[in-house]
All heavy atoms as TSV, in Angstrom:
chain	resi	resn	atom	element	x	y	z
A	1	MET	N	N	-23.603	-36.217	54.025
A	1	MET	CA	C	-23.960	-35.082	53.207
A	1	MET	C	C	-23.790	-35.439	51.702
A	1	MET	O	O	-22.862	-36.084	51.413
A	1	MET	CB	C	-23.106	-33.870	53.539
A	1	MET	CG	C	-23.427	-33.255	54.881
A	1	MET	SD	S	-22.451	-31.686	55.089
A	1	MET	CE	C	-22.662	-31.486	56.834
A	2	ASN	N	N	-24.711	-34.881	50.989
A	2	ASN	CA	C	-24.594	-35.104	49.508
A	2	ASN	C	C	-23.710	-33.984	48.932
A	2	ASN	O	O	-23.824	-32.840	49.349
A	2	ASN	CB	C	-25.977	-35.073	48.888
A	2	ASN	CG	C	-26.798	-36.223	49.236
A	2	ASN	OD1	O	-26.275	-37.334	49.482
A	2	ASN	ND2	N	-28.078	-35.975	49.401
A	3	VAL	N	N	-22.872	-34.347	48.036
A	3	VAL	CA	C	-21.963	-33.350	47.383
A	3	VAL	C	C	-22.457	-33.228	45.941
A	3	VAL	O	O	-22.724	-34.190	45.208
A	3	VAL	CB	C	-20.492	-33.849	47.382
A	3	VAL	CG1	C	-19.626	-32.856	46.592
A	3	VAL	CG2	C	-20.063	-33.938	48.813
A	4	TYR	N	N	-22.590	-31.954	45.486
A	4	TYR	CA	C	-23.075	-31.704	44.184
A	4	TYR	C	C	-22.056	-30.818	43.426
A	4	TYR	O	O	-21.170	-30.230	43.989
A	4	TYR	CB	C	-24.329	-30.792	44.287
A	4	TYR	CG	C	-25.483	-31.382	45.108
A	4	TYR	CD1	C	-25.583	-31.115	46.443
A	4	TYR	CD2	C	-26.323	-32.335	44.522
A	4	TYR	CE1	C	-26.568	-31.766	47.227
A	4	TYR	CE2	C	-27.370	-32.845	45.259
A	4	TYR	CZ	C	-27.441	-32.668	46.614
A	4	TYR	OH	O	-28.391	-33.207	47.359
A	5	MET	N	N	-22.162	-30.831	42.107
A	5	MET	CA	C	-21.281	-30.072	41.253
A	5	MET	C	C	-22.095	-28.920	40.717
A	5	MET	O	O	-23.252	-29.101	40.390
A	5	MET	CB	C	-20.750	-30.907	40.062
A	5	MET	CG	C	-19.859	-32.087	40.443
A	5	MET	SD	S	-18.338	-31.644	41.158
A	5	MET	CE	C	-17.520	-30.878	39.756
A	6	THR	N	N	-21.514	-27.726	40.729
A	6	THR	CA	C	-22.155	-26.533	40.161
A	6	THR	C	C	-21.085	-25.647	39.547
A	6	THR	O	O	-19.972	-25.769	39.876
A	6	THR	CB	C	-22.964	-25.792	41.212
A	6	THR	OG1	O	-23.808	-24.817	40.513
A	6	THR	CG2	C	-22.103	-25.147	42.259
A	7	TYR	N	N	-21.516	-24.769	38.635
A	7	TYR	CA	C	-20.573	-23.899	37.962
A	7	TYR	C	C	-20.269	-22.658	38.743
A	7	TYR	O	O	-21.114	-21.975	39.326
A	7	TYR	CB	C	-21.197	-23.450	36.658
A	7	TYR	CG	C	-20.266	-22.557	35.873
A	7	TYR	CD1	C	-19.155	-23.006	35.161
A	7	TYR	CD2	C	-20.504	-21.163	35.799
A	7	TYR	CE1	C	-18.300	-22.169	34.474
A	7	TYR	CE2	C	-19.693	-20.336	35.120
A	7	TYR	CZ	C	-18.600	-20.822	34.501
A	7	TYR	OH	O	-17.767	-19.967	33.765
A	8	CYS	N	N	-18.982	-22.366	38.916
A	8	CYS	CA	C	-18.497	-21.142	39.576
A	8	CYS	C	C	-17.940	-20.230	38.525
A	8	CYS	O	O	-16.964	-20.541	37.899
A	8	CYS	CB	C	-17.455	-21.533	40.669
A	8	CYS	SG	S	-16.697	-20.080	41.433
A	9	ALA	N	N	-18.508	-19.074	38.500
A	9	ALA	CA	C	-18.013	-18.055	37.506
A	9	ALA	C	C	-16.639	-17.564	37.811
A	9	ALA	O	O	-15.829	-17.206	36.937
A	9	ALA	CB	C	-18.994	-16.883	37.449
A	10	ALA	N	N	-16.297	-17.464	39.123
A	10	ALA	CA	C	-14.965	-16.942	39.504
A	10	ALA	C	C	-13.859	-17.891	39.072
A	10	ALA	O	O	-12.807	-17.436	38.640
A	10	ALA	CB	C	-14.915	-16.804	41.035
A	11	LEU	N	N	-14.098	-19.163	39.133
A	11	LEU	CA	C	-13.082	-20.154	38.717
A	11	LEU	C	C	-13.294	-20.610	37.215
A	11	LEU	O	O	-12.453	-21.264	36.651
A	11	LEU	CB	C	-13.161	-21.446	39.587
A	11	LEU	CG	C	-12.709	-21.201	41.077
A	11	LEU	CD1	C	-12.893	-22.482	41.850
A	11	LEU	CD2	C	-11.199	-20.749	41.166
A	12	ASP	N	N	-14.463	-20.275	36.665
A	12	ASP	CA	C	-14.824	-20.669	35.361
A	12	ASP	C	C	-14.776	-22.147	35.146
A	12	ASP	O	O	-14.237	-22.676	34.177
A	12	ASP	CB	C	-13.882	-19.907	34.340
A	12	ASP	CG	C	-14.439	-20.090	32.911
A	12	ASP	OD1	O	-15.670	-20.230	32.744
A	12	ASP	OD2	O	-13.597	-20.041	31.919
A	13	GLN	N	N	-15.263	-22.964	36.153
A	13	GLN	CA	C	-15.320	-24.349	36.109
A	13	GLN	C	C	-16.259	-24.913	37.116
A	13	GLN	O	O	-16.788	-24.179	38.006
A	13	GLN	CB	C	-13.905	-24.997	36.284
A	13	GLN	CG	C	-13.281	-24.572	37.557
A	13	GLN	CD	C	-11.824	-25.041	37.540
A	13	GLN	OE1	O	-11.532	-26.081	36.997
A	13	GLN	NE2	N	-10.907	-24.271	38.207
A	14	GLN	N	N	-16.542	-26.153	37.063
A	14	GLN	CA	C	-17.405	-26.870	38.037
A	14	GLN	C	C	-16.713	-27.013	39.425
A	14	GLN	O	O	-15.472	-27.235	39.454
A	14	GLN	CB	C	-17.740	-28.238	37.531
A	14	GLN	CG	C	-18.547	-28.281	36.227
A	14	GLN	CD	C	-19.952	-27.835	36.419
A	14	GLN	OE1	O	-20.608	-28.193	37.408
A	14	GLN	NE2	N	-20.441	-27.073	35.457
A	15	VAL	N	N	-17.465	-26.821	40.457
A	15	VAL	CA	C	-16.935	-26.916	41.844
A	15	VAL	C	C	-17.873	-27.796	42.655
A	15	VAL	O	O	-18.998	-28.046	42.266
A	15	VAL	CB	C	-16.780	-25.546	42.476
A	15	VAL	CG1	C	-15.753	-24.723	41.830
A	15	VAL	CG2	C	-18.093	-24.838	42.651
A	16	HIS	N	N	-17.351	-28.391	43.769
A	16	HIS	CA	C	-18.111	-29.242	44.614
A	16	HIS	C	C	-18.728	-28.393	45.784
A	16	HIS	O	O	-18.044	-27.603	46.383
A	16	HIS	CB	C	-17.175	-30.241	45.339
A	16	HIS	CG	C	-16.497	-31.187	44.318
A	16	HIS	ND1	N	-15.325	-30.891	43.754
A	16	HIS	CD2	C	-16.961	-32.333	43.917
A	16	HIS	CE1	C	-15.009	-31.886	42.982
A	16	HIS	NE2	N	-15.959	-32.811	42.983
A	17	VAL	N	N	-20.043	-28.507	45.985
A	17	VAL	CA	C	-20.739	-27.837	47.056
A	17	VAL	C	C	-21.607	-28.881	47.738
A	17	VAL	O	O	-21.960	-29.920	47.249
A	17	VAL	CB	C	-21.569	-26.695	46.513
A	17	VAL	CG1	C	-20.738	-25.609	45.859
A	17	VAL	CG2	C	-22.684	-27.134	45.563
A	18	THR	N	N	-21.970	-28.520	49.011
A	18	THR	CA	C	-22.838	-29.271	49.825
A	18	THR	C	C	-23.668	-28.333	50.717
A	18	THR	O	O	-23.419	-27.085	50.674
A	18	THR	CB	C	-22.105	-30.361	50.598
A	18	THR	OG1	O	-23.115	-31.268	51.191
A	18	THR	CG2	C	-21.295	-29.795	51.672
A	19	TRP	N	N	-24.601	-28.927	51.503
A	19	TRP	CA	C	-25.328	-28.119	52.446
A	19	TRP	C	C	-25.261	-28.801	53.802
A	19	TRP	O	O	-25.147	-30.015	53.810
A	19	TRP	CB	C	-26.765	-28.019	52.022
A	19	TRP	CG	C	-27.018	-26.909	51.058
A	19	TRP	CD1	C	-27.522	-25.660	51.377
A	19	TRP	CD2	C	-26.697	-26.868	49.644
A	19	TRP	NE1	N	-27.521	-24.910	50.154
A	19	TRP	CE2	C	-27.063	-25.661	49.116
A	19	TRP	CE3	C	-26.272	-27.838	48.788
A	19	TRP	CZ2	C	-27.014	-25.296	47.850
A	19	TRP	CZ3	C	-26.085	-27.552	47.416
A	19	TRP	CH2	C	-26.494	-26.240	46.983
A	20	THR	N	N	-25.310	-28.068	54.899
A	20	THR	CA	C	-25.235	-28.610	56.206
A	20	THR	C	C	-26.485	-29.480	56.443
A	20	THR	O	O	-27.519	-29.160	55.862
A	20	THR	CB	C	-25.127	-27.543	57.327
A	20	THR	OG1	O	-26.251	-26.642	57.162
A	20	THR	CG2	C	-23.809	-26.787	57.215
A	21	GLU	N	N	-26.339	-30.476	57.265
A	21	GLU	CA	C	-27.493	-31.332	57.589
A	21	GLU	C	C	-28.482	-30.600	58.540
A	21	GLU	O	O	-27.995	-29.815	59.458
A	21	GLU	CB	C	-26.995	-32.627	58.303
A	21	GLU	CG	C	-26.069	-33.451	57.482
A	21	GLU	CD	C	-26.808	-34.310	56.484
A	21	GLU	OE1	O	-27.977	-34.610	56.689
A	21	GLU	OE2	O	-26.156	-34.666	55.467
A	22	LEU	N	N	-29.696	-30.940	58.402
A	22	LEU	CA	C	-30.708	-30.399	59.385
A	22	LEU	C	C	-30.780	-31.349	60.574
A	22	LEU	O	O	-30.615	-32.549	60.364
A	22	LEU	CB	C	-32.056	-30.304	58.741
A	22	LEU	CG	C	-32.243	-29.235	57.675
A	22	LEU	CD1	C	-33.635	-29.275	57.126
A	22	LEU	CD2	C	-32.082	-27.826	58.364
A	23	PRO	N	N	-31.052	-30.809	61.764
A	23	PRO	CA	C	-31.223	-31.739	62.944
A	23	PRO	C	C	-32.395	-32.563	62.738
A	23	PRO	O	O	-33.403	-32.208	62.138
A	23	PRO	CB	C	-31.373	-30.770	64.119
A	23	PRO	CG	C	-31.557	-29.403	63.551
A	23	PRO	CD	C	-31.200	-29.444	62.115
A	24	LEU	N	N	-32.347	-33.804	63.199
A	24	LEU	CA	C	-33.432	-34.801	63.105
A	24	LEU	C	C	-34.265	-34.768	64.374
A	24	LEU	O	O	-34.475	-35.704	65.078
A	24	LEU	CB	C	-32.889	-36.184	62.940
A	24	LEU	CG	C	-32.024	-36.319	61.617
A	24	LEU	CD1	C	-31.405	-37.743	61.612
A	24	LEU	CD2	C	-32.892	-36.130	60.421
A	25	GLN	N	N	-34.888	-33.618	64.620
A	25	GLN	CA	C	-35.727	-33.391	65.806
A	25	GLN	C	C	-37.084	-32.798	65.377
A	25	GLN	O	O	-37.135	-31.943	64.530
A	25	GLN	CB	C	-35.057	-32.401	66.805
A	25	GLN	CG	C	-33.704	-32.945	67.336
A	25	GLN	CD	C	-33.061	-31.861	68.190
A	25	GLN	OE1	O	-33.502	-30.758	68.274
A	25	GLN	NE2	N	-31.952	-32.203	68.767
A	26	ASP	N	N	-38.074	-33.247	66.022
A	26	ASP	CA	C	-39.393	-32.646	65.900
A	26	ASP	C	C	-39.602	-31.740	67.042
A	26	ASP	O	O	-39.041	-31.896	68.104
A	26	ASP	CB	C	-40.457	-33.679	65.853
A	26	ASP	CG	C	-40.409	-34.593	64.601
A	26	ASP	OD1	O	-39.957	-34.057	63.575
A	26	ASP	OD2	O	-40.797	-35.760	64.669
A	27	GLY	N	N	-40.517	-30.792	66.871
A	27	GLY	CA	C	-40.814	-29.882	67.993
A	27	GLY	C	C	-41.065	-28.517	67.568
A	27	GLY	O	O	-41.072	-28.202	66.410
A	28	GLN	N	N	-41.181	-27.626	68.570
A	28	GLN	CA	C	-41.502	-26.238	68.331
A	28	GLN	C	C	-40.286	-25.329	68.220
A	28	GLN	O	O	-40.393	-24.178	67.816
A	28	GLN	CB	C	-42.364	-25.687	69.570
A	28	GLN	CG	C	-43.599	-26.453	69.739
A	28	GLN	CD	C	-44.705	-25.964	68.819
A	28	GLN	OE1	O	-44.672	-24.778	68.333
A	28	GLN	NE2	N	-45.699	-26.786	68.426
A	29	ALA	N	N	-39.136	-25.854	68.528
A	29	ALA	CA	C	-37.868	-25.039	68.498
A	29	ALA	C	C	-37.593	-24.581	67.043
A	29	ALA	O	O	-37.927	-25.301	66.072
A	29	ALA	CB	C	-36.729	-25.810	69.029
A	30	THR	N	N	-36.936	-23.497	66.930
A	30	THR	CA	C	-36.593	-22.973	65.623
A	30	THR	C	C	-35.460	-23.879	65.048
A	30	THR	O	O	-34.417	-24.116	65.691
A	30	THR	CB	C	-36.026	-21.593	65.704
A	30	THR	OG1	O	-37.024	-20.724	66.288
A	30	THR	CG2	C	-35.676	-20.992	64.375
A	31	ILE	N	N	-35.694	-24.276	63.828
A	31	ILE	CA	C	-34.693	-25.255	63.237
A	31	ILE	C	C	-33.965	-24.390	62.143
A	31	ILE	O	O	-34.639	-23.800	61.324
A	31	ILE	CB	C	-35.309	-26.490	62.559
A	31	ILE	CG1	C	-35.967	-27.303	63.615
A	31	ILE	CG2	C	-34.305	-27.268	61.771
A	31	ILE	CD1	C	-36.751	-28.484	63.095
A	32	PRO	N	N	-32.709	-24.278	62.230
A	32	PRO	CA	C	-32.005	-23.473	61.228
A	32	PRO	C	C	-32.089	-24.022	59.827
A	32	PRO	O	O	-32.187	-25.193	59.652
A	32	PRO	CB	C	-30.537	-23.468	61.742
A	32	PRO	CG	C	-30.408	-24.697	62.515
A	32	PRO	CD	C	-31.764	-24.954	63.124
A	33	ASP	N	N	-32.021	-23.124	58.836
A	33	ASP	CA	C	-31.961	-23.565	57.479
A	33	ASP	C	C	-30.603	-24.172	57.139
A	33	ASP	O	O	-29.619	-23.827	57.729
A	33	ASP	CB	C	-32.231	-22.357	56.526
A	33	ASP	CG	C	-33.611	-21.841	56.616
A	33	ASP	OD1	O	-34.481	-22.613	56.889
A	33	ASP	OD2	O	-33.801	-20.633	56.386
A	34	PRO	N	N	-30.569	-25.100	56.208
A	34	PRO	CA	C	-29.278	-25.657	55.793
A	34	PRO	C	C	-28.401	-24.572	55.227
A	34	PRO	O	O	-28.904	-23.643	54.538
A	34	PRO	CB	C	-29.605	-26.721	54.774
A	34	PRO	CG	C	-31.056	-26.662	54.558
A	34	PRO	CD	C	-31.717	-25.675	55.434
A	35	GLU	N	N	-27.131	-24.621	55.477
A	35	GLU	CA	C	-26.219	-23.599	55.010
A	35	GLU	C	C	-25.344	-24.183	53.882
A	35	GLU	O	O	-24.869	-25.299	54.007
A	35	GLU	CB	C	-25.218	-23.087	56.111
A	35	GLU	CG	C	-26.015	-22.458	57.266
A	35	GLU	CD	C	-25.068	-22.040	58.401
A	35	GLU	OE1	O	-24.140	-22.821	58.718
A	35	GLU	OE2	O	-25.270	-21.005	58.986
A	36	PRO	N	N	-25.168	-23.458	52.821
A	36	PRO	CA	C	-24.344	-23.946	51.729
A	36	PRO	C	C	-22.846	-23.973	52.129
A	36	PRO	O	O	-22.393	-23.073	52.883
A	36	PRO	CB	C	-24.531	-22.990	50.584
A	36	PRO	CG	C	-24.976	-21.715	51.216
A	36	PRO	CD	C	-25.686	-22.116	52.495
A	37	ILE	N	N	-22.098	-24.946	51.610
A	37	ILE	CA	C	-20.648	-25.002	51.825
A	37	ILE	C	C	-20.027	-25.300	50.521
A	37	ILE	O	O	-20.346	-26.258	49.832
A	37	ILE	CB	C	-20.254	-26.105	52.844
A	37	ILE	CG1	C	-21.004	-25.914	54.180
A	37	ILE	CG2	C	-18.783	-26.142	53.026
A	37	ILE	CD1	C	-20.856	-27.067	55.086
A	38	CYS	N	N	-19.027	-24.421	50.093
A	38	CYS	CA	C	-18.305	-24.719	48.883
A	38	CYS	C	C	-17.028	-25.419	49.345
A	38	CYS	O	O	-16.271	-24.941	50.196
A	38	CYS	CB	C	-17.897	-23.431	48.182
A	38	CYS	SG	S	-16.942	-23.742	46.676
A	39	LEU	N	N	-16.785	-26.630	48.780
A	39	LEU	CA	C	-15.633	-27.437	49.140
A	39	LEU	C	C	-14.367	-27.035	48.502
A	39	LEU	O	O	-13.271	-27.626	48.749
A	39	LEU	CB	C	-15.954	-28.949	48.914
A	39	LEU	CG	C	-17.207	-29.464	49.630
A	39	LEU	CD1	C	-17.459	-30.928	49.243
A	39	LEU	CD2	C	-17.059	-29.303	51.171
A	40	GLU	N	N	-14.480	-26.038	47.663
A	40	GLU	CA	C	-13.252	-25.630	46.934
A	40	GLU	C	C	-12.543	-24.441	47.667
A	40	GLU	O	O	-11.451	-24.077	47.331
A	40	GLU	CB	C	-13.639	-25.102	45.552
A	40	GLU	CG	C	-14.381	-26.065	44.727
A	40	GLU	CD	C	-13.668	-27.383	44.391
A	40	GLU	OE1	O	-12.460	-27.366	44.372
A	40	GLU	OE2	O	-14.381	-28.328	44.148
A	41	VAL	N	N	-13.207	-23.822	48.641
A	41	VAL	CA	C	-12.638	-22.655	49.328
A	41	VAL	C	C	-11.290	-23.036	49.989
A	41	VAL	O	O	-11.126	-24.051	50.590
A	41	VAL	CB	C	-13.641	-22.073	50.400
A	41	VAL	CG1	C	-13.835	-23.067	51.530
A	41	VAL	CG2	C	-13.187	-20.685	50.880
A	42	GLY	N	N	-10.317	-22.163	49.757
A	42	GLY	CA	C	-9.020	-22.389	50.360
A	42	GLY	C	C	-8.102	-23.285	49.550
A	42	GLY	O	O	-6.942	-23.307	49.710
A	43	LEU	N	N	-8.682	-23.984	48.586
A	43	LEU	CA	C	-7.886	-24.853	47.662
A	43	LEU	C	C	-7.684	-24.165	46.329
A	43	LEU	O	O	-6.730	-23.411	46.067
A	43	LEU	CB	C	-8.448	-26.197	47.532
A	43	LEU	CG	C	-8.471	-27.062	48.740
A	43	LEU	CD1	C	-9.179	-28.391	48.500
A	43	LEU	CD2	C	-7.025	-27.437	49.123
A	44	ARG	N	N	-8.677	-24.422	45.466
A	44	ARG	CA	C	-8.712	-23.764	44.149
A	44	ARG	C	C	-9.227	-22.303	44.282
A	44	ARG	O	O	-8.813	-21.493	43.456
A	44	ARG	CB	C	-9.499	-24.578	43.176
A	44	ARG	CG	C	-8.896	-25.929	42.941
A	44	ARG	CD	C	-9.537	-26.665	41.856
A	44	ARG	NE	N	-11.004	-26.403	41.723
A	44	ARG	CZ	C	-11.809	-27.087	40.865
A	44	ARG	NH1	N	-11.344	-28.076	40.233
A	44	ARG	NH2	N	-13.014	-26.749	40.788
A	45	CYS	N	N	-10.089	-22.119	45.190
A	45	CYS	CA	C	-10.728	-20.743	45.302
A	45	CYS	C	C	-9.879	-19.974	46.366
A	45	CYS	O	O	-9.865	-20.401	47.525
A	45	CYS	CB	C	-12.158	-20.852	45.762
A	45	CYS	SG	S	-12.944	-19.312	45.961
A	46	THR	N	N	-9.302	-18.873	45.983
A	46	THR	CA	C	-8.581	-18.070	46.998
A	46	THR	C	C	-9.094	-16.655	47.022
A	46	THR	O	O	-8.391	-15.734	47.559
A	46	THR	CB	C	-7.108	-18.116	46.615
A	46	THR	OG1	O	-6.924	-17.605	45.237
A	46	THR	CG2	C	-6.481	-19.491	46.695
A	47	GLY	N	N	-10.248	-16.417	46.479
A	47	GLY	CA	C	-10.861	-15.062	46.497
A	47	GLY	C	C	-11.304	-14.680	47.826
A	47	GLY	O	O	-11.529	-15.530	48.750
A	48	ALA	N	N	-11.646	-13.424	48.067
A	48	ALA	CA	C	-12.167	-12.981	49.322
A	48	ALA	C	C	-13.708	-13.027	49.460
A	48	ALA	O	O	-14.229	-12.825	50.428
A	48	ALA	CB	C	-11.718	-11.478	49.546
A	49	PHE	N	N	-14.335	-13.415	48.329
A	49	PHE	CA	C	-15.771	-13.404	48.314
A	49	PHE	C	C	-16.261	-14.584	47.461
A	49	PHE	O	O	-15.693	-14.876	46.354
A	49	PHE	CB	C	-16.242	-12.090	47.683
A	49	PHE	CG	C	-17.751	-11.818	47.837
A	49	PHE	CD1	C	-18.215	-11.418	49.070
A	49	PHE	CD2	C	-18.609	-12.076	46.840
A	49	PHE	CE1	C	-19.618	-11.115	49.233
A	49	PHE	CE2	C	-19.959	-11.816	46.963
A	49	PHE	CZ	C	-20.457	-11.355	48.201
A	50	CYS	N	N	-17.222	-15.338	47.955
A	50	CYS	CA	C	-17.807	-16.446	47.236
A	50	CYS	C	C	-18.916	-15.939	46.287
A	50	CYS	O	O	-19.989	-15.533	46.806
A	50	CYS	CB	C	-18.363	-17.520	48.159
A	50	CYS	SG	S	-19.089	-18.870	47.336
A	51	PRO	N	N	-18.734	-15.958	44.970
A	51	PRO	CA	C	-19.784	-15.517	44.113
A	51	PRO	C	C	-20.974	-16.429	44.020
A	51	PRO	O	O	-22.095	-16.020	43.690
A	51	PRO	CB	C	-19.071	-15.408	42.773
A	51	PRO	CG	C	-17.995	-16.433	42.855
A	51	PRO	CD	C	-17.586	-16.416	44.264
A	52	LEU	N	N	-20.803	-17.673	44.363
A	52	LEU	CA	C	-21.956	-18.604	44.330
A	52	LEU	C	C	-23.004	-18.302	45.378
A	52	LEU	O	O	-24.203	-18.366	45.020
A	52	LEU	CB	C	-21.433	-20.065	44.573
A	52	LEU	CG	C	-20.760	-20.767	43.430
A	52	LEU	CD1	C	-20.186	-22.116	43.904
A	52	LEU	CD2	C	-21.677	-20.938	42.235
A	53	PHE	N	N	-22.573	-18.037	46.558
A	53	PHE	CA	C	-23.510	-17.837	47.665
A	53	PHE	C	C	-23.478	-16.425	48.229
A	53	PHE	O	O	-24.200	-16.214	49.250
A	53	PHE	CB	C	-23.164	-18.909	48.769
A	53	PHE	CG	C	-23.304	-20.309	48.239
A	53	PHE	CD1	C	-22.197	-21.098	48.104
A	53	PHE	CD2	C	-24.513	-20.854	47.838
A	53	PHE	CE1	C	-22.232	-22.389	47.577
A	53	PHE	CE2	C	-24.598	-22.126	47.328
A	53	PHE	CZ	C	-23.440	-22.933	47.218
A	54	GLY	N	N	-22.683	-15.551	47.688
A	54	GLY	CA	C	-22.720	-14.165	48.105
A	54	GLY	C	C	-22.189	-13.926	49.567
A	54	GLY	O	O	-22.776	-13.255	50.310
A	55	LEU	N	N	-21.142	-14.752	49.839
A	55	LEU	CA	C	-20.606	-14.714	51.242
A	55	LEU	C	C	-19.102	-14.450	51.190
A	55	LEU	O	O	-18.435	-14.878	50.279
A	55	LEU	CB	C	-20.834	-16.041	51.910
A	55	LEU	CG	C	-22.309	-16.465	52.170
A	55	LEU	CD1	C	-22.383	-17.858	52.591
A	55	LEU	CD2	C	-22.920	-15.491	53.180
A	56	PRO	N	N	-18.583	-13.791	52.293
A	56	PRO	CA	C	-17.135	-13.689	52.357
A	56	PRO	C	C	-16.480	-15.129	52.487
A	56	PRO	O	O	-17.101	-16.060	53.048
A	56	PRO	CB	C	-16.887	-12.906	53.642
A	56	PRO	CG	C	-18.202	-12.264	53.968
A	56	PRO	CD	C	-19.236	-13.164	53.388
A	57	ALA	N	N	-15.288	-15.236	51.923
A	57	ALA	CA	C	-14.623	-16.559	51.956
A	57	ALA	C	C	-14.434	-17.019	53.378
A	57	ALA	O	O	-14.433	-18.190	53.630
A	57	ALA	CB	C	-13.307	-16.468	51.183
A	58	ALA	N	N	-14.145	-16.090	54.268
A	58	ALA	CA	C	-13.975	-16.441	55.726
A	58	ALA	C	C	-15.197	-17.203	56.273
A	58	ALA	O	O	-14.983	-18.181	57.091
A	58	ALA	CB	C	-13.645	-15.225	56.563
A	59	VAL	N	N	-16.380	-16.761	55.855
A	59	VAL	CA	C	-17.592	-17.451	56.410
A	59	VAL	C	C	-17.623	-18.865	55.781
A	59	VAL	O	O	-17.925	-19.797	56.470
A	59	VAL	CB	C	-18.906	-16.665	56.022
A	59	VAL	CG1	C	-20.117	-17.386	56.286
A	59	VAL	CG2	C	-18.854	-15.288	56.723
A	60	MET	N	N	-17.289	-18.982	54.550
A	60	MET	CA	C	-17.320	-20.324	53.883
A	60	MET	C	C	-16.324	-21.210	54.495
A	60	MET	O	O	-16.547	-22.365	54.744
A	60	MET	CB	C	-17.135	-20.139	52.383
A	60	MET	CG	C	-17.532	-21.319	51.534
A	60	MET	SD	S	-19.296	-21.759	51.679
A	60	MET	CE	C	-20.073	-20.318	50.999
A	61	GLU	N	N	-15.127	-20.735	54.859
A	61	GLU	CA	C	-14.074	-21.480	55.478
A	61	GLU	C	C	-14.569	-21.973	56.881
A	61	GLU	O	O	-14.299	-23.117	57.235
A	61	GLU	CB	C	-12.772	-20.721	55.608
A	61	GLU	CG	C	-12.095	-20.489	54.303
A	61	GLU	CD	C	-10.909	-19.462	54.287
A	61	GLU	OE1	O	-10.764	-18.870	55.427
A	61	GLU	OE2	O	-10.304	-19.303	53.313
A	62	GLN	N	N	-15.237	-21.064	57.636
A	62	GLN	CA	C	-15.723	-21.490	58.947
A	62	GLN	C	C	-16.781	-22.634	58.820
A	62	GLN	O	O	-16.740	-23.605	59.633
A	62	GLN	CB	C	-16.368	-20.316	59.643
A	62	GLN	CG	C	-15.305	-19.390	60.229
A	62	GLN	CD	C	-14.537	-20.013	61.333
A	62	GLN	OE1	O	-13.528	-20.687	61.103
A	62	GLN	NE2	N	-14.934	-19.852	62.557
A	63	ARG	N	N	-17.639	-22.492	57.871
A	63	ARG	CA	C	-18.632	-23.546	57.664
A	63	ARG	C	C	-17.998	-24.901	57.314
A	63	ARG	O	O	-18.431	-25.938	57.775
A	63	ARG	CB	C	-19.585	-23.144	56.570
A	63	ARG	CG	C	-20.593	-22.044	56.925
A	63	ARG	CD	C	-21.518	-21.737	55.774
A	63	ARG	NE	N	-22.440	-20.674	56.167
A	63	ARG	CZ	C	-23.262	-20.147	55.378
A	63	ARG	NH1	N	-23.410	-20.582	54.188
A	63	ARG	NH2	N	-24.086	-19.152	55.807
A	64	LEU	N	N	-16.942	-24.799	56.441
A	64	LEU	CA	C	-16.226	-26.044	56.067
A	64	LEU	C	C	-15.537	-26.637	57.309
A	64	LEU	O	O	-15.644	-27.891	57.503
A	64	LEU	CB	C	-15.205	-25.747	55.018
A	64	LEU	CG	C	-14.440	-26.876	54.440
A	64	LEU	CD1	C	-15.346	-27.925	53.788
A	64	LEU	CD2	C	-13.389	-26.436	53.418
A	65	LEU	N	N	-14.937	-25.862	58.121
A	65	LEU	CA	C	-14.299	-26.384	59.383
A	65	LEU	C	C	-15.312	-26.990	60.293
A	65	LEU	O	O	-15.150	-28.065	60.848
A	65	LEU	CB	C	-13.552	-25.264	60.097
A	65	LEU	CG	C	-12.241	-24.830	59.336
A	65	LEU	CD1	C	-11.706	-23.628	60.086
A	65	LEU	CD2	C	-11.247	-25.941	59.283
A	66	ARG	N	N	-16.449	-26.313	60.532
A	66	ARG	CA	C	-17.494	-26.790	61.430
A	66	ARG	C	C	-18.165	-28.085	60.959
A	66	ARG	O	O	-18.557	-28.933	61.713
A	66	ARG	CB	C	-18.575	-25.777	61.623
A	66	ARG	CG	C	-18.250	-24.642	62.617
A	66	ARG	CD	C	-19.439	-23.817	62.991
A	66	ARG	NE	N	-20.377	-23.631	61.961
A	66	ARG	CZ	C	-20.629	-22.465	61.416
A	66	ARG	NH1	N	-20.083	-21.352	61.770
A	66	ARG	NH2	N	-21.496	-22.355	60.416
A	67	SER	N	N	-18.158	-28.263	59.646
A	67	SER	CA	C	-18.840	-29.403	59.134
A	67	SER	C	C	-18.020	-30.697	59.283
A	67	SER	O	O	-18.532	-31.779	59.234
A	67	SER	CB	C	-19.103	-29.166	57.586
A	67	SER	OG	O	-17.946	-29.301	56.843
A	68	GLY	N	N	-16.714	-30.549	59.396
A	68	GLY	CA	C	-15.820	-31.673	59.544
A	68	GLY	C	C	-15.545	-32.306	58.202
A	68	GLY	O	O	-14.889	-33.390	58.172
A	69	LEU	N	N	-15.956	-31.737	57.157
A	69	LEU	CA	C	-15.680	-32.285	55.836
A	69	LEU	C	C	-14.280	-31.897	55.327
A	69	LEU	O	O	-13.773	-30.864	55.749
A	69	LEU	CB	C	-16.713	-31.734	54.770
A	69	LEU	CG	C	-18.166	-32.154	54.985
A	69	LEU	CD1	C	-19.033	-31.366	53.992
A	69	LEU	CD2	C	-18.270	-33.691	54.686
A	70	GLU	N	N	-13.785	-32.730	54.455
A	70	GLU	CA	C	-12.457	-32.441	53.852
A	70	GLU	C	C	-12.685	-31.522	52.594
A	70	GLU	O	O	-13.655	-31.761	51.881
A	70	GLU	CB	C	-11.763	-33.729	53.429
A	70	GLU	CG	C	-11.345	-34.599	54.598
A	70	GLU	CD	C	-10.236	-33.967	55.448
A	70	GLU	OE1	O	-9.377	-33.358	54.863
A	70	GLU	OE2	O	-10.319	-34.092	56.671
A	71	PRO	N	N	-11.795	-30.612	52.325
A	71	PRO	CA	C	-11.938	-29.849	51.102
A	71	PRO	C	C	-11.782	-30.757	49.950
A	71	PRO	O	O	-11.188	-31.787	49.982
A	71	PRO	CB	C	-10.749	-28.864	51.142
A	71	PRO	CG	C	-10.329	-28.879	52.589
A	71	PRO	CD	C	-10.727	-30.173	53.204
A	72	ALA	N	N	-12.403	-30.399	48.800
A	72	ALA	CA	C	-12.337	-31.149	47.547
A	72	ALA	C	C	-10.934	-31.096	47.021
A	72	ALA	O	O	-10.162	-30.189	47.258
A	72	ALA	CB	C	-13.283	-30.541	46.504
A	73	HIS	N	N	-10.555	-32.186	46.368
A	73	HIS	CA	C	-9.140	-32.208	45.765
A	73	HIS	C	C	-9.209	-32.167	44.292
A	73	HIS	O	O	-9.876	-32.657	43.602
A	73	HIS	CB	C	-8.444	-33.499	46.246
A	73	HIS	CG	C	-8.207	-33.510	47.745
A	73	HIS	ND1	N	-9.148	-33.807	48.650
A	73	HIS	CD2	C	-7.061	-33.190	48.415
A	73	HIS	CE1	C	-8.623	-33.693	49.885
A	73	HIS	NE2	N	-7.382	-33.339	49.742
């Protein structure tokens, strides 16, 4: 996964974000859209809501756990 830097207004600084990988399959099945993941959640970001993606922090934490990625340091 590629990691990008973007500005977070809640932290007033740059944060690391990425998106989930898409499956490498062709066919008729519905392929889910990539989901954003903020790698700062739970470390520097302790809010209840992610202003970058408009999601509860709990959702962002679940995505981070499912991705197997380490939080940014």
